[in-house]
N, C-alpha and C positions, 0 to 999 in steps of 0.2 A: 221713381220718388224723388221729386221735387221740394216738396213743401217742407218749410224749417222745422215741422214736427219730424216729417220723415227722416231728415238728417240727420235729427240728431239723437232719433232713435237708432240709424243706422251706424253712427259713431259710438254710440255705447253697447252695441251690439258685438262693433268690434273690437271694444276693448275686454270686452266680454272670453270674444275667444281669444284674441293674443295673450289674456293672464292666462285661457285655460291650455293653449299653447305651450306658452312658458312653463307653466308645473308640469305637463305632461314628458315635457323634452326632459325633465328634471328627472322625474319620473323613472323615466326611461335610461336614463345616465343613473343611475341608485340600481336598478334592477343588473346593470352589468357589472357592478362593482360588488352586489350583495346577494343572498339569496333572500335576503328580509324580503317578509311580505308585502306591497305598499298599494295605496288605495288614497286616490283623490279627487277632492269635487271644487269645484265655484257655484256658487247657488244664490240665490237672494232669500232673505228669509224676513219674518216678523219676530222681533224680539216684543211683547207687549204691542204695543201702539207703534213702534218705530220697526219701518224698515232699512235691512243693512244688506252687504253684500259680504260671502263668507267664502275663504278660501282656506282651503284645509289639504294636507298631503300627510299622511301617517304610515311611518313604518316599524315593523314590527321585527327589530332584530332577534327576538327571543319570544318562547310559547309566553309566555307570560310577563312582557316587557313593550310597550311604545312608545316613538317617537313623533308627535305632531307638531307639525310647520303649521300655525293659526294665526288669519288675520283678519279685521272684520275692517270692514270701511262702511262708515254710519254717518248720515246727516246732523249736524249738530248746530244749532243757532245760525244759519245760513251760511256755514261752511263743511270740511267735509273733516272729521278723524278719524285714521288710519292707526290701527292697534296691532301690534303684530309682535308673534313670540313663537317660542319653540318647549313645545309641553313635555316631561318626563310621567309616562302611566296617565296621559290627559286632565292630569294637575299641577305638576311641580314645575313650575320656569327654571329652564335650563339656559336659554337667551331670553332676555326681555329688549324688544327695541322699544327706544322710546316713542312715546304716541306723537302722531305730526294733527296739526290742525290745519288743512287746506282751504285757501280761498275759495275756491272753484272745481271743477270736473274736470277741465280741463287739464287745472292742474294737476289733478290724482292721474289722470290720464298720461301725463308728461313725467312724470316721478316715481309712481307706483314700478315700473319695471322693473328699475333702480334697488328701490325697497324691497320688492320681493325677492332679487337676485341675491341683494344681500344676506336676505331673512334666510333663505335656502342656502346658503354658503357657510354660514355661520352654524345651522341645524347640522347640517353636513358634518362638518370639524367633530358635531358631539357625535354622530352617529358613528364615525369611524374610530374615535376612543372608545366607544361602545362596544364596536365589533373587535379592537385590539383588545381589550380587557376579556373580553370573551375568549376568543382563540389564544389567550395567555402570552400573547406579547410584551404587556405591559400590567404593572401591578397599578398601576393610575386609578383611582374612582374617579367616576364621570360623579364631578360636583362643581356644575359649572355655575351655582343660582347668580355668582358675579361678573358673566359674561353677557356683554349688550353687544347688538348688532351695530 
């Protein structure tokens, strides 16, 4: 595969595989620390006419409670918009990273692993507080709406 399009495609596929691997490694660490059910995916979706990359990890520390790490990468106005948050029960943000508008996909590829790691760690801190509260180790309620990654 020597054409420029082949190299671009392989680079993009490598980015997706690396992102999925980073998510899987984090999920494996969660499984060592907790019995919470977890699932994750990296996929491309359409929202209306726009294509975007969706990265998601979800943990269910309790039967009726979920914590979701959610990242979207979307082409916008000739750049790439990266939005990231951690949501309680799929709706309530407990960690909100500032949106970032990156100039090209190479920049996304370079910066995204650190962005993902920061969000994963921030969400893990929230999950730890949730699990501690569940086990009665703390009276602190999970109210992290002002937390930012």
